[in-house]
N, C-alpha and C positions, 0 to 999 in steps of 0.2 A: 758484211766492212772484213775487207780483206785484216788478217796479221800482219804484212808486209806495213813498216811504218818509214814513209820515208823521211829524209830532215824537215820538211815542212810539216808535216804531223806529230814532230817533240818542239818541245819551250825547250830543252836542253841538245844539242850535240852528242849527234850516236858519235860510236865510238869508230876508226877508221876500219871495215874492215878486209881483209886482200880477197880479189880474186876467186879465190879454190878453196874460201871460208863461204861466201855466197846459197844459196840454191840454187836452184836454175830459175826458177820462178825471179827469184832477184835480179838476178845474170840478165835473165831474157823478158823483164817486164815493160823496157820500153818499145817492146815487137810492138806489144795491144796497141799503146798509144798509133801507132803509124798505122797497126792497121784499122784503126776507128780511124784516123784521118783520111785514107787512103777509098776505104770501098764505104763508109757510113757506119756509124752503130749498128744501123737498122739491119744492115744488110753480112752483118758478122754472125754467124750462129755460136754457140758453145763449142760445138765439135771444131769446129776452124779456129776460132781461137783459140784451143786448146793446143793443139797445132801445130798453130804459127807459134805459141811458148813451148812446146817441145814437150810436148806434159800431155796425158793423159788427160779424160776427165774428171775423174778422178782425182789425180792426183792437183786438177786445178781450184776442186774443191776444197781441199786444202787450204790455199791457200787465200781463197776469197769465195761467196757465198751463191757469186754471179758476176756475170759478166756488167749489169749496169755499176756493181759495188765497187770494180776496176776504176769505171769512165768516171762516178765517184771524185772517186780519188782522182782522178789528173785535172779534172776541174778547178775540185778543192782548188789543189795545191798551186792550179793558175793564182785567183786569187789570194792567198794566203799569200803568196809574191811579188803580187800589186798592193796587198796593205803593206809586205814588208819593205817598199819602196817608199814611202810614205812614212813611214814609224823613223825611216832617218833622214825624211825634212824638219829644219831647222825652223823653231815655230818664229813669225818676225822678219822671213827672206821676202826682201820683195816679189810684188808678183811675175814681175819680170822672169826674175832669177828662179820663182817655181815654175813657169812654163819651160824654160832654157834647160834645166837639171830633169826637169820629168819626162822632157822629150827623150834629151839624151836617156837618160833609166830605160826607160818602156823601149829605148829600140836596143839595146843591151839584151834586159832581159827579153825579153821578142829574138836575138838571135841566138840564146841561148837557149830557149823553149818556142818555137815557131809551131809547132805542133798543138802547144797545149791553148795557143792563144785559140787557132785551130777551132778544136773541141768545146770550147768554151764562144765560140759563136754560134757552131753550127749544129752542136748535138746537145747542149743541154738542155734540148726539151724533152730528150727521151727519159731522162731525170722520175722514174716516179715523183710522190708525195713528197713523202719526207726527207727525200735528199732534194728534191726541187728548196723546199723549207730552208735547209741547212746550208746551203747556194747563194737561197735569195740572202740569206741574214748576214754572207761574207760580203755581196753586192750591195746591201745595202751600209754595212763600214766602210766599203773602200767610195759612194758617197759621199755620207759624212765628213770621213777623210778631207775628200775633195774640199766640199762646200768649207772647211774650218780655214786649209791650205790657202783660199782665196777672200777669207775674210765675212765670207756669206755667213752670218750668227742668225740664232732664234727665232729675231726680233725681225726676220723676212717673212713675205706672208705663206706661209705653209704648203701649200698649194703649187706657188712660184718657188719657194726653195727647195722643196722635192723635183721637180720639174728640170731647175737648174743642173742640180747633183746629176741628176740622170744624162741627161747631156753631154756635160761634162765628159762624166767615166763613160760615157759610148765613145765619148770621140777619142780619148786617149788610149781607150782599148784598140778600138778600131785604126788608131796614127799610123799604128807601124806596120801596117799592111800596104798600105796606099802605095812606095813604092815599090813592091819586092819585085818587081821587073827593072827598075831605072836599072840605068846606063851610067849615072852618074857617079863620079867620086863620093864617095863614106862622105867629107867633109860638106860638099856643096849639098849631098842629101839631107842630112841634117840640119842645117842652114835652113832647106825650102822645107820641110815640111813642120819647124821651128816655128818660121813664119805664118806655115798652114793654120796650123795650131794655134798658135797668139794672134791673131786674126780672128778665129772664131770664138775663139774665149773672151775677146775683147769684146765682142760684138754680144757678146751672152752677161758681158758687168754689163756694157752701156744698159741693156734695155731692163736691169734690176733698179741699175741709179737712176734712168727714168721712175720706176717705181717705186723707190723706196733709196733715198740719197745715203750713201756710203758714206760721205768724209768725215760725218758724224762719230765713224766707226776709227776714225784713221787708214782711212783707206782711201786713194784714189787712184778713179778708173786713168790718166795721168798718168803713171806710174807702167802703167802695164801696156799704154799703148803707144809710148815714145820709148824708141828703143832709144841709148846714146850714140853720141853720134863715135 
């Protein structure tokens, strides 16, 4: 594991350091993210990675034991960022507002970290078993938090609940990339993505309601299907 600790790896906010006090690895770390995203993790040699970071291979080993450790950190940061969004959600928020808030928050996160999204979707398969397990745990936490947001409790059939969590998580993780090349103004793009997401999640919840009526848990599907005039 690399010795560099980003803010997402620490429960407390680290002290702000000036650029001049950062190591070369810390200053250039994001270049590795760009290299993995542009060439594909498997196509990047350790020697090329070190050169891209303006380091020798030996100096790179001082900060991380392998290029896989660095890829793992980027993907771990991605899921910790997603979990941080859900941690800010207020319990009891109407489902329609949950979708609106999540759509806007995910787009903002994607605008800050587009390459993190790309690596998580395309390169996570390159991780070894131990790293895969850790990412799997974070992904499961993300799915469980989403299920809680939409009032889908543990009394649902376990297989259906798990599949629903996976579907919603995958939908929301992919959503920010849907209109990468759209020429729409930002407000219109957000509105379109919100409606697309709303429709997809509504259908998922409708399917669950048909199998397990949700009204007894204080959740009405109409609340998410109907937008105020």
